[in-house]
PDB file with one MODEL, atoms N, CA, C and O in Angstrom:
MODEL        1
ATOM      1  N   MET A   1      15.816 -12.761 -20.024  1.00  0.00           N
ATOM      2  CA  MET A   1      15.727 -11.486 -19.354  1.00  0.00           C
ATOM      3  C   MET A   1      15.153 -10.473 -20.338  1.00  0.00           C
ATOM      4  O   MET A   1      15.528 -10.455 -21.510  1.00  0.00           O
ATOM      5  N   GLY A   2      14.257  -9.646 -19.863  1.00  0.00           N
ATOM      6  CA  GLY A   2      13.633  -8.637 -20.699  1.00  0.00           C
ATOM      7  C   GLY A   2      14.405  -7.327 -20.674  1.00  0.00           C
ATOM      8  O   GLY A   2      15.316  -7.137 -19.867  1.00  0.00           O
ATOM      9  N   THR A   3      14.030  -6.445 -21.557  1.00  0.00           N
ATOM     10  CA  THR A   3      14.652  -5.126 -21.636  1.00  0.00           C
ATOM     11  C   THR A   3      13.601  -4.074 -21.329  1.00  0.00           C
ATOM     12  O   THR A   3      12.453  -4.177 -21.761  1.00  0.00           O
ATOM     13  N   PHE A   4      14.008  -3.064 -20.578  1.00  0.00           N
ATOM     14  CA  PHE A   4      13.114  -1.975 -20.190  1.00  0.00           C
ATOM     15  C   PHE A   4      13.871  -0.669 -20.398  1.00  0.00           C
ATOM     16  O   PHE A   4      15.018  -0.540 -19.970  1.00  0.00           O
ATOM     17  N   THR A   5      13.248   0.281 -21.041  1.00  0.00           N
ATOM     18  CA  THR A   5      13.844   1.591 -21.263  1.00  0.00           C
ATOM     19  C   THR A   5      13.006   2.631 -20.546  1.00  0.00           C
ATOM     20  O   THR A   5      11.777   2.609 -20.610  1.00  0.00           O
ATOM     21  N   SER A   6      13.688   3.547 -19.858  1.00  0.00           N
ATOM     22  CA  SER A   6      12.958   4.553 -19.095  1.00  0.00           C
ATOM     23  C   SER A   6      13.755   5.845 -19.057  1.00  0.00           C
ATOM     24  O   SER A   6      14.961   5.855 -19.303  1.00  0.00           O
ATOM     25  N   SER A   7      13.076   6.915 -18.751  1.00  0.00           N
ATOM     26  CA  SER A   7      13.717   8.212 -18.523  1.00  0.00           C
ATOM     27  C   SER A   7      13.692   8.476 -17.032  1.00  0.00           C
ATOM     28  O   SER A   7      12.731   8.140 -16.340  1.00  0.00           O
ATOM     29  N   LEU A   8      14.763   9.083 -16.548  1.00  0.00           N
ATOM     30  CA  LEU A   8      14.855   9.426 -15.131  1.00  0.00           C
ATOM     31  C   LEU A   8      15.144  10.913 -14.999  1.00  0.00           C
ATOM     32  O   LEU A   8      15.785  11.500 -15.871  1.00  0.00           O
ATOM     33  N   PRO A   9      14.679  11.528 -13.918  1.00  0.00           N
ATOM     34  CA  PRO A   9      15.059  12.917 -13.676  1.00  0.00           C
ATOM     35  C   PRO A   9      16.596  13.015 -13.583  1.00  0.00           C
ATOM     36  O   PRO A   9      17.254  12.084 -13.118  1.00  0.00           O
ATOM     37  N   GLN A  10      17.140  14.115 -14.018  1.00  0.00           N
ATOM     38  CA  GLN A  10      18.598  14.252 -14.080  1.00  0.00           C
ATOM     39  C   GLN A  10      19.261  14.068 -12.724  1.00  0.00           C
ATOM     40  O   GLN A  10      20.332  13.468 -12.639  1.00  0.00           O
ATOM     41  N   ASP A  11      18.636  14.579 -11.650  1.00  0.00           N
ATOM     42  CA  ASP A  11      19.253  14.434 -10.334  1.00  0.00           C
ATOM     43  C   ASP A  11      19.326  12.964  -9.905  1.00  0.00           C
ATOM     44  O   ASP A  11      20.299  12.551  -9.274  1.00  0.00           O
ATOM     45  N   VAL A  12      18.313  12.184 -10.240  1.00  0.00           N
ATOM     46  CA  VAL A  12      18.323  10.748  -9.916  1.00  0.00           C
ATOM     47  C   VAL A  12      19.380  10.038 -10.757  1.00  0.00           C
ATOM     48  O   VAL A  12      20.111   9.184 -10.255  1.00  0.00           O
ATOM     49  N   LEU A  13      19.456  10.388 -12.019  1.00  0.00           N
ATOM     50  CA  LEU A  13      20.451   9.791 -12.904  1.00  0.00           C
ATOM     51  C   LEU A  13      21.864  10.127 -12.438  1.00  0.00           C
ATOM     52  O   LEU A  13      22.750   9.273 -12.477  1.00  0.00           O
ATOM     53  N   ASP A  14      22.077  11.363 -12.000  1.00  0.00           N
ATOM     54  CA  ASP A  14      23.393  11.759 -11.482  1.00  0.00           C
ATOM     55  C   ASP A  14      23.766  10.938 -10.250  1.00  0.00           C
ATOM     56  O   ASP A  14      24.900  10.476 -10.124  1.00  0.00           O
ATOM     57  N   ARG A  15      22.815  10.763  -9.353  1.00  0.00           N
ATOM     58  CA  ARG A  15      23.081   9.958  -8.149  1.00  0.00           C
ATOM     59  C   ARG A  15      23.359   8.512  -8.516  1.00  0.00           C
ATOM     60  O   ARG A  15      24.248   7.881  -7.945  1.00  0.00           O
ATOM     61  N   LEU A  16      22.595   7.983  -9.475  1.00  0.00           N
ATOM     62  CA  LEU A  16      22.795   6.611  -9.929  1.00  0.00           C
ATOM     63  C   LEU A  16      24.192   6.443 -10.518  1.00  0.00           C
ATOM     64  O   LEU A  16      24.893   5.484 -10.195  1.00  0.00           O
ATOM     65  N   ASN A  17      24.595   7.364 -11.374  1.00  0.00           N
ATOM     66  CA  ASN A  17      25.930   7.309 -11.963  1.00  0.00           C
ATOM     67  C   ASN A  17      27.012   7.371 -10.890  1.00  0.00           C
ATOM     68  O   ASN A  17      27.986   6.620 -10.936  1.00  0.00           O
ATOM     69  N   SER A  18      26.839   8.259  -9.937  1.00  0.00           N
ATOM     70  CA  SER A  18      27.812   8.425  -8.866  1.00  0.00           C
ATOM     71  C   SER A  18      27.950   7.149  -8.030  1.00  0.00           C
ATOM     72  O   SER A  18      29.063   6.689  -7.777  1.00  0.00           O
ATOM     73  N   GLU A  19      26.819   6.578  -7.602  1.00  0.00           N
ATOM     74  CA  GLU A  19      26.848   5.354  -6.801  1.00  0.00           C
ATOM     75  C   GLU A  19      27.418   4.182  -7.594  1.00  0.00           C
ATOM     76  O   GLU A  19      28.143   3.349  -7.049  1.00  0.00           O
ATOM     77  N   SER A  20      27.092   4.123  -8.860  1.00  0.00           N
ATOM     78  CA  SER A  20      27.596   3.055  -9.714  1.00  0.00           C
ATOM     79  C   SER A  20      29.119   3.090  -9.781  1.00  0.00           C
ATOM     80  O   SER A  20      29.778   2.061  -9.633  1.00  0.00           O
ATOM     81  N   LYS A  21      29.667   4.271 -10.003  1.00  0.00           N
ATOM     82  CA  LYS A  21      31.127   4.422 -10.061  1.00  0.00           C
ATOM     83  C   LYS A  21      31.772   4.161  -8.710  1.00  0.00           C
ATOM     84  O   LYS A  21      32.782   3.463  -8.620  1.00  0.00           O
ATOM     85  N   LYS A  22      31.182   4.726  -7.653  1.00  0.00           N
ATOM     86  CA  LYS A  22      31.751   4.595  -6.312  1.00  0.00           C
ATOM     87  C   LYS A  22      31.801   3.131  -5.873  1.00  0.00           C
ATOM     88  O   LYS A  22      32.776   2.707  -5.252  1.00  0.00           O
ATOM     89  N   ARG A  23      30.778   2.367  -6.182  1.00  0.00           N
ATOM     90  CA  ARG A  23      30.685   0.987  -5.723  1.00  0.00           C
ATOM     91  C   ARG A  23      31.197  -0.031  -6.747  1.00  0.00           C
ATOM     92  O   ARG A  23      31.340  -1.214  -6.439  1.00  0.00           O
ATOM     93  N   GLY A  24      31.466   0.435  -7.943  1.00  0.00           N
ATOM     94  CA  GLY A  24      31.933  -0.475  -8.983  1.00  0.00           C
ATOM     95  C   GLY A  24      30.866  -1.481  -9.390  1.00  0.00           C
ATOM     96  O   GLY A  24      31.160  -2.639  -9.683  1.00  0.00           O
ATOM     97  N   VAL A  25      29.636  -1.020  -9.400  1.00  0.00           N
ATOM     98  CA  VAL A  25      28.488  -1.876  -9.717  1.00  0.00           C
ATOM     99  C   VAL A  25      27.767  -1.267 -10.919  1.00  0.00           C
ATOM    100  O   VAL A  25      27.666  -0.046 -11.041  1.00  0.00           O
ATOM    101  N   ALA A  26      27.276  -2.121 -11.791  1.00  0.00           N
ATOM    102  CA  ALA A  26      26.536  -1.639 -12.954  1.00  0.00           C
ATOM    103  C   ALA A  26      25.253  -0.928 -12.527  1.00  0.00           C
ATOM    104  O   ALA A  26      24.612  -1.314 -11.549  1.00  0.00           O
ATOM    105  N   LYS A  27      24.892   0.104 -13.266  1.00  0.00           N
ATOM    106  CA  LYS A  27      23.684   0.869 -12.952  1.00  0.00           C
ATOM    107  C   LYS A  27      22.442  -0.010 -12.970  1.00  0.00           C
ATOM    108  O   LYS A  27      21.558   0.138 -12.127  1.00  0.00           O
ATOM    109  N   ASN A  28      22.376  -0.927 -13.934  1.00  0.00           N
ATOM    110  CA  ASN A  28      21.187  -1.777 -13.998  1.00  0.00           C
ATOM    111  C   ASN A  28      21.077  -2.676 -12.767  1.00  0.00           C
ATOM    112  O   ASN A  28      19.970  -3.029 -12.360  1.00  0.00           O
ATOM    113  N   SER A  29      22.213  -3.052 -12.167  1.00  0.00           N
ATOM    114  CA  SER A  29      22.173  -3.858 -10.938  1.00  0.00           C
ATOM    115  C   SER A  29      21.584  -3.054  -9.784  1.00  0.00           C
ATOM    116  O   SER A  29      20.791  -3.570  -8.996  1.00  0.00           O
ATOM    117  N   ILE A  30      21.979  -1.787  -9.693  1.00  0.00           N
ATOM    118  CA  ILE A  30      21.441  -0.917  -8.638  1.00  0.00           C
ATOM    119  C   ILE A  30      19.943  -0.724  -8.832  1.00  0.00           C
ATOM    120  O   ILE A  30      19.166  -0.815  -7.881  1.00  0.00           O
ATOM    121  N   ILE A  31      19.548  -0.458 -10.074  1.00  0.00           N
ATOM    122  CA  ILE A  31      18.124  -0.248 -10.366  1.00  0.00           C
ATOM    123  C   ILE A  31      17.327  -1.514 -10.062  1.00  0.00           C
ATOM    124  O   ILE A  31      16.251  -1.435  -9.469  1.00  0.00           O
ATOM    125  N   GLU A  32      17.840  -2.678 -10.460  1.00  0.00           N
ATOM    126  CA  GLU A  32      17.135  -3.934 -10.210  1.00  0.00           C
ATOM    127  C   GLU A  32      16.952  -4.183  -8.717  1.00  0.00           C
ATOM    128  O   GLU A  32      15.862  -4.535  -8.266  1.00  0.00           O
ATOM    129  N   LYS A  33      18.037  -3.995  -7.949  1.00  0.00           N
ATOM    130  CA  LYS A  33      17.940  -4.232  -6.506  1.00  0.00           C
ATOM    131  C   LYS A  33      16.963  -3.250  -5.851  1.00  0.00           C
ATOM    132  O   LYS A  33      16.157  -3.636  -5.006  1.00  0.00           O
ATOM    133  N   ALA A  34      17.045  -1.989  -6.248  1.00  0.00           N
ATOM    134  CA  ALA A  34      16.144  -0.976  -5.681  1.00  0.00           C
ATOM    135  C   ALA A  34      14.690  -1.293  -6.004  1.00  0.00           C
ATOM    136  O   ALA A  34      13.811  -1.143  -5.155  1.00  0.00           O
ATOM    137  N   LEU A  35      14.440  -1.733  -7.235  1.00  0.00           N
ATOM    138  CA  LEU A  35      13.079  -2.056  -7.635  1.00  0.00           C
ATOM    139  C   LEU A  35      12.558  -3.281  -6.887  1.00  0.00           C
ATOM    140  O   LEU A  35      11.397  -3.315  -6.481  1.00  0.00           O
ATOM    141  N   ARG A  36      13.417  -4.289  -6.704  1.00  0.00           N
ATOM    142  CA  ARG A  36      12.996  -5.472  -5.938  1.00  0.00           C
ATOM    143  C   ARG A  36      12.632  -5.093  -4.506  1.00  0.00           C
ATOM    144  O   ARG A  36      11.622  -5.553  -3.972  1.00  0.00           O
ATOM    145  N   ILE A  37      13.457  -4.254  -3.891  1.00  0.00           N
ATOM    146  CA  ILE A  37      13.183  -3.805  -2.515  1.00  0.00           C
ATOM    147  C   ILE A  37      11.853  -3.053  -2.465  1.00  0.00           C
ATOM    148  O   ILE A  37      11.034  -3.294  -1.578  1.00  0.00           O
ATOM    149  N   TYR A  38      11.641  -2.148  -3.410  1.00  0.00           N
ATOM    150  CA  TYR A  38      10.415  -1.368  -3.445  1.00  0.00           C
ATOM    151  C   TYR A  38       9.185  -2.255  -3.632  1.00  0.00           C
ATOM    152  O   TYR A  38       8.178  -2.079  -2.947  1.00  0.00           O
ATOM    153  N   LEU A  39       9.268  -3.205  -4.558  1.00  0.00           N
ATOM    154  CA  LEU A  39       8.127  -4.100  -4.801  1.00  0.00           C
ATOM    155  C   LEU A  39       7.846  -4.978  -3.585  1.00  0.00           C
ATOM    156  O   LEU A  39       6.685  -5.250  -3.277  1.00  0.00           O
ATOM    157  N   ASP A  40       8.893  -5.426  -2.890  1.00  0.00           N
ATOM    158  CA  ASP A  40       8.697  -6.194  -1.651  1.00  0.00           C
ATOM    159  C   ASP A  40       8.009  -5.341  -0.589  1.00  0.00           C
ATOM    160  O   ASP A  40       7.150  -5.831   0.144  1.00  0.00           O
ATOM    161  N   GLN A  41       8.386  -4.067  -0.506  1.00  0.00           N
ATOM    162  CA  GLN A  41       7.743  -3.171   0.461  1.00  0.00           C
ATOM    163  C   GLN A  41       6.267  -2.975   0.133  1.00  0.00           C
ATOM    164  O   GLN A  41       5.433  -2.902   1.036  1.00  0.00           O
ATOM    165  N   LEU A  42       5.944  -2.890  -1.140  1.00  0.00           N
ATOM    166  CA  LEU A  42       4.536  -2.769  -1.536  1.00  0.00           C
ATOM    167  C   LEU A  42       3.749  -4.000  -1.099  1.00  0.00           C
ATOM    168  O   LEU A  42       2.630  -3.889  -0.600  1.00  0.00           O
ATOM    169  N   LYS A  43       4.350  -5.174  -1.294  1.00  0.00           N
ATOM    170  CA  LYS A  43       3.682  -6.418  -0.898  1.00  0.00           C
ATOM    171  C   LYS A  43       3.473  -6.453   0.616  1.00  0.00           C
ATOM    172  O   LYS A  43       2.404  -6.839   1.088  1.00  0.00           O
ATOM    173  N   ARG A  44       4.495  -6.051   1.377  1.00  0.00           N
ATOM    174  CA  ARG A  44       4.356  -6.015   2.837  1.00  0.00           C
ATOM    175  C   ARG A  44       3.258  -5.044   3.256  1.00  0.00           C
ATOM    176  O   ARG A  44       2.490  -5.325   4.177  1.00  0.00           O
ATOM    177  N   ALA A  45       3.188  -3.913   2.584  1.00  0.00           N
ATOM    178  CA  ALA A  45       2.152  -2.923   2.911  1.00  0.00           C
ATOM    179  C   ALA A  45       0.761  -3.495   2.656  1.00  0.00           C
ATOM    180  O   ALA A  45      -0.175  -3.207   3.400  1.00  0.00           O
ATOM    181  N   GLU A  46       0.623  -4.306   1.604  1.00  0.00           N
ATOM    182  CA  GLU A  46      -0.666  -4.958   1.343  1.00  0.00           C
ATOM    183  C   GLU A  46      -1.018  -5.918   2.471  1.00  0.00           C
ATOM    184  O   GLU A  46      -2.168  -5.967   2.909  1.00  0.00           O
ATOM    185  N   TYR A  47      -0.028  -6.690   2.947  1.00  0.00           N
ATOM    186  CA  TYR A  47      -0.279  -7.611   4.064  1.00  0.00           C
ATOM    187  C   TYR A  47      -0.701  -6.841   5.314  1.00  0.00           C
ATOM    188  O   TYR A  47      -1.652  -7.227   5.994  1.00  0.00           O
ATOM    189  N   VAL A  48      -0.003  -5.766   5.609  1.00  0.00           N
ATOM    190  CA  VAL A  48      -0.338  -4.970   6.788  1.00  0.00           C
ATOM    191  C   VAL A  48      -1.763  -4.456   6.679  1.00  0.00           C
ATOM    192  O   VAL A  48      -2.525  -4.503   7.644  1.00  0.00           O
ATOM    193  N   LYS A  49      -2.114  -3.969   5.508  1.00  0.00           N
ATOM    194  CA  LYS A  49      -3.467  -3.443   5.293  1.00  0.00           C
ATOM    195  C   LYS A  49      -4.516  -4.539   5.467  1.00  0.00           C
ATOM    196  O   LYS A  49      -5.559  -4.314   6.081  1.00  0.00           O
ATOM    197  N   SER A  50      -4.236  -5.734   4.922  1.00  0.00           N
ATOM    198  CA  SER A  50      -5.215  -6.821   5.036  1.00  0.00           C
ATOM    199  C   SER A  50      -5.341  -7.300   6.478  1.00  0.00           C
ATOM    200  O   SER A  50      -6.442  -7.609   6.933  1.00  0.00           O
ATOM    201  N   TYR A  51      -4.221  -7.365   7.203  1.00  0.00           N
ATOM    202  CA  TYR A  51      -4.293  -7.772   8.613  1.00  0.00           C
ATOM    203  C   TYR A  51      -5.019  -6.721   9.441  1.00  0.00           C
ATOM    204  O   TYR A  51      -5.738  -7.051  10.384  1.00  0.00           O
ATOM    205  N   SER A  52      -4.831  -5.470   9.088  1.00  0.00           N
ATOM    206  CA  SER A  52      -5.528  -4.394   9.793  1.00  0.00           C
ATOM    207  C   SER A  52      -7.037  -4.520   9.589  1.00  0.00           C
ATOM    208  O   SER A  52      -7.819  -4.366  10.527  1.00  0.00           O
ATOM    209  N   ARG A  53      -7.433  -4.805   8.333  1.00  0.00           N
ATOM    210  CA  ARG A  53      -8.868  -4.995   8.059  1.00  0.00           C
ATOM    211  C   ARG A  53      -9.389  -6.219   8.809  1.00  0.00           C
ATOM    212  O   ARG A  53     -10.476  -6.185   9.386  1.00  0.00           O
ATOM    213  N   ALA A  54      -8.604  -7.303   8.797  1.00  0.00           N
ATOM    214  CA  ALA A  54      -9.040  -8.536   9.461  1.00  0.00           C
ATOM    215  C   ALA A  54      -9.183  -8.320  10.961  1.00  0.00           C
ATOM    216  O   ALA A  54     -10.065  -8.899  11.596  1.00  0.00           O
ATOM    217  N   GLY A  55      -8.313  -7.484  11.527  1.00  0.00           N
ATOM    218  CA  GLY A  55      -8.361  -7.215  12.955  1.00  0.00           C
ATOM    219  C   GLY A  55      -9.630  -6.481  13.382  1.00  0.00           C
ATOM    220  O   GLY A  55     -10.000  -6.494  14.556  1.00  0.00           O
ATOM    221  N   LYS A  56     -10.278  -5.854  12.438  1.00  0.00           N
ATOM    222  CA  LYS A  56     -11.523  -5.131  12.735  1.00  0.00           C
ATOM    223  C   LYS A  56     -12.755  -5.980  12.474  1.00  0.00           C
ATOM    224  O   LYS A  56     -13.872  -5.571  12.789  1.00  0.00           O
ATOM    225  N   ASP A  57     -12.556  -7.156  11.903  1.00  0.00           N
ATOM    226  CA  ASP A  57     -13.667  -8.054  11.571  1.00  0.00           C
ATOM    227  C   ASP A  57     -13.906  -8.997  12.755  1.00  0.00           C
ATOM    228  O   ASP A  57     -13.062  -9.837  13.067  1.00  0.00           O
ATOM    229  N   GLN A  58     -15.046  -8.853  13.399  1.00  0.00           N
ATOM    230  CA  GLN A  58     -15.352  -9.617  14.607  1.00  0.00           C
ATOM    231  C   GLN A  58     -15.362 -11.125  14.358  1.00  0.00           C
ATOM    232  O   GLN A  58     -14.896 -11.899  15.194  1.00  0.00           O
ATOM    233  N   GLU A  59     -15.887 -11.534  13.220  1.00  0.00           N
ATOM    234  CA  GLU A  59     -15.961 -12.967  12.915  1.00  0.00           C
ATOM    235  C   GLU A  59     -14.560 -13.558  12.743  1.00  0.00           C
ATOM    236  O   GLU A  59     -14.272 -14.635  13.265  1.00  0.00           O
ATOM    237  N   ILE A  60     -13.711 -12.872  12.030  1.00  0.00           N
ATOM    238  CA  ILE A  60     -12.338 -13.354  11.839  1.00  0.00           C
ATOM    239  C   ILE A  60     -11.597 -13.379  13.169  1.00  0.00           C
ATOM    240  O   ILE A  60     -10.849 -14.319  13.438  1.00  0.00           O
ATOM    241  N   MET A  61     -11.788 -12.368  14.000  1.00  0.00           N
ATOM    242  CA  MET A  61     -11.131 -12.331  15.306  1.00  0.00           C
ATOM    243  C   MET A  61     -11.600 -13.495  16.184  1.00  0.00           C
ATOM    244  O   MET A  61     -10.796 -14.085  16.905  1.00  0.00           O
ATOM    245  N   ALA A  62     -12.884 -13.826  16.131  1.00  0.00           N
ATOM    246  CA  ALA A  62     -13.401 -14.950  16.919  1.00  0.00           C
ATOM    247  C   ALA A  62     -12.769 -16.260  16.457  1.00  0.00           C
ATOM    248  O   ALA A  62     -12.404 -17.098  17.282  1.00  0.00           O
ATOM    249  N   ILE A  63     -12.640 -16.440  15.147  1.00  0.00           N
ATOM    250  CA  ILE A  63     -12.018 -17.654  14.614  1.00  0.00           C
ATOM    251  C   ILE A  63     -10.549 -17.718  15.044  1.00  0.00           C
ATOM    252  O   ILE A  63     -10.058 -18.780  15.427  1.00  0.00           O
ATOM    253  N   ALA A  64      -9.857 -16.589  14.979  1.00  0.00           N
ATOM    254  CA  ALA A  64      -8.444 -16.543  15.368  1.00  0.00           C
ATOM    255  C   ALA A  64      -8.282 -16.863  16.856  1.00  0.00           C
ATOM    256  O   ALA A  64      -7.384 -17.612  17.239  1.00  0.00           O
ATOM    257  N   GLU A  65      -9.143 -16.300  17.679  1.00  0.00           N
ATOM    258  CA  GLU A  65      -9.053 -16.551  19.118  1.00  0.00           C
ATOM    259  C   GLU A  65      -9.332 -18.014  19.432  1.00  0.00           C
ATOM    260  O   GLU A  65      -8.655 -18.604  20.274  1.00  0.00           O
ATOM    261  N   GLU A  66     -10.315 -18.603  18.770  1.00  0.00           N
ATOM    262  CA  GLU A  66     -10.614 -20.021  18.969  1.00  0.00           C
ATOM    263  C   GLU A  66      -9.419 -20.871  18.557  1.00  0.00           C
ATOM    264  O   GLU A  66      -9.057 -21.822  19.250  1.00  0.00           O
ATOM    265  N   GLY A  67      -8.814 -20.530  17.439  1.00  0.00           N
ATOM    266  CA  GLY A  67      -7.637 -21.258  16.973  1.00  0.00           C
ATOM    267  C   GLY A  67      -6.487 -21.120  17.941  1.00  0.00           C
ATOM    268  O   GLY A  67      -5.744 -22.079  18.150  1.00  0.00           O
ATOM    269  N   MET A  68      -6.317 -19.946  18.542  1.00  0.00           N
ATOM    270  CA  MET A  68      -5.240 -19.731  19.498  1.00  0.00           C
ATOM    271  C   MET A  68      -5.465 -20.535  20.771  1.00  0.00           C
ATOM    272  O   MET A  68      -4.516 -21.071  21.344  1.00  0.00           O
ATOM    273  N   VAL A  69      -6.704 -20.621  21.211  1.00  0.00           N
ATOM    274  CA  VAL A  69      -7.022 -21.435  22.387  1.00  0.00           C
ATOM    275  C   VAL A  69      -6.656 -22.888  22.116  1.00  0.00           C
ATOM    276  O   VAL A  69      -6.034 -23.542  22.953  1.00  0.00           O
ATOM    277  N   ASN A  70      -7.041 -23.393  20.947  1.00  0.00           N
ATOM    278  CA  ASN A  70      -6.708 -24.779  20.596  1.00  0.00           C
ATOM    279  C   ASN A  70      -5.206 -24.973  20.483  1.00  0.00           C
ATOM    280  O   ASN A  70      -4.684 -25.996  20.927  1.00  0.00           O
ATOM    281  N   TYR A  71      -4.499 -24.016  19.899  1.00  0.00           N
ATOM    282  CA  TYR A  71      -3.054 -24.107  19.760  1.00  0.00           C
ATOM    283  C   TYR A  71      -2.383 -24.168  21.128  1.00  0.00           C
ATOM    284  O   TYR A  71      -1.502 -24.998  21.351  1.00  0.00           O
ATOM    285  N   LEU A  72      -2.794 -23.296  22.042  1.00  0.00           N
ATOM    286  CA  LEU A  72      -2.196 -23.283  23.376  1.00  0.00           C
ATOM    287  C   LEU A  72      -2.500 -24.573  24.134  1.00  0.00           C
ATOM    288  O   LEU A  72      -1.654 -25.078  24.872  1.00  0.00           O
ATOM    289  N   LYS A  73      -3.699 -25.100  23.950  1.00  0.00           N
ATOM    290  CA  LYS A  73      -4.057 -26.374  24.573  1.00  0.00           C
ATOM    291  C   LYS A  73      -3.159 -27.489  24.043  1.00  0.00           C
ATOM    292  O   LYS A  73      -2.630 -28.280  24.824  1.00  0.00           O
ATOM    293  N   ASP A  74      -2.985 -27.558  22.736  1.00  0.00           N
ATOM    294  CA  ASP A  74      -2.118 -28.568  22.130  1.00  0.00           C
ATOM    295  C   ASP A  74      -0.670 -28.391  22.595  1.00  0.00           C
ATOM    296  O   ASP A  74       0.028 -29.374  22.842  1.00  0.00           O
ATOM    297  N   LEU A  75      -0.230 -27.160  22.711  1.00  0.00           N
ATOM    298  CA  LEU A  75       1.118 -26.890  23.178  1.00  0.00           C
ATOM    299  C   LEU A  75       1.320 -27.363  24.611  1.00  0.00           C
ATOM    300  O   LEU A  75       2.338 -27.980  24.927  1.00  0.00           O
ATOM    301  N   ASP A  76       0.354 -27.075  25.478  1.00  0.00           N
ATOM    302  CA  ASP A  76       0.428 -27.542  26.857  1.00  0.00           C
ATOM    303  C   ASP A  76       0.476 -29.066  26.930  1.00  0.00           C
ATOM    304  O   ASP A  76       1.229 -29.635  27.721  1.00  0.00           O
ATOM    305  N   GLU A  77      -0.328 -29.715  26.106  1.00  0.00           N
ATOM    306  CA  GLU A  77      -0.373 -31.183  26.101  1.00  0.00           C
ATOM    307  C   GLU A  77       0.964 -31.758  25.628  1.00  0.00           C
ATOM    308  O   GLU A  77       1.428 -32.762  26.168  1.00  0.00           O
ATOM    309  N   SER A  78       1.580 -31.137  24.635  1.00  0.00           N
ATOM    310  CA  SER A  78       2.846 -31.668  24.123  1.00  0.00           C
ATOM    311  C   SER A  78       3.973 -31.448  25.132  1.00  0.00           C
ATOM    312  O   SER A  78       4.901 -32.254  25.195  1.00  0.00           O
ATOM    313  N   ILE A  79       3.911 -30.389  25.912  1.00  0.00           N
ATOM    314  CA  ILE A  79       4.923 -30.139  26.937  1.00  0.00           C
ATOM    315  C   ILE A  79       4.769 -31.147  28.070  1.00  0.00           C
ATOM    316  O   ILE A  79       5.759 -31.606  28.640  1.00  0.00           O
ATOM    317  N   ALA A  80       3.528 -31.489  28.394  1.00  0.00           N
ATOM    318  CA  ALA A  80       3.256 -32.416  29.503  1.00  0.00           C
ATOM    319  C   ALA A  80       3.715 -33.836  29.175  1.00  0.00           C
ATOM    320  O   ALA A  80       3.955 -34.629  30.086  1.00  0.00           O
ATOM    321  N   GLU A  81       3.839 -34.162  27.912  1.00  0.00           N
ATOM    322  CA  GLU A  81       4.209 -35.532  27.511  1.00  0.00           C
ATOM    323  C   GLU A  81       5.620 -35.831  27.784  1.00  0.00           C
ATOM    324  O   GLU A  81       6.082 -36.937  27.505  1.00  0.00           O
TER     325      GLU A  81
ENDMDL
END
């Protein structure tokens, strides 16, 4: 595990101290969980952005629609069996 040192605004530090005491959880645990959540949200935002771009690309949409037609055909065939 690595070590990271940082400065925080006093109001954030006060809230962190308060939550740490109230929940009986170490401050570094709160910071780690918050950072993991934030980084996951950034990754999701990248996916949303890429899907949004892909949705505007006619060639990608045509490939997706063709794939969906084939998927639905295969699904119908498997249900009929």
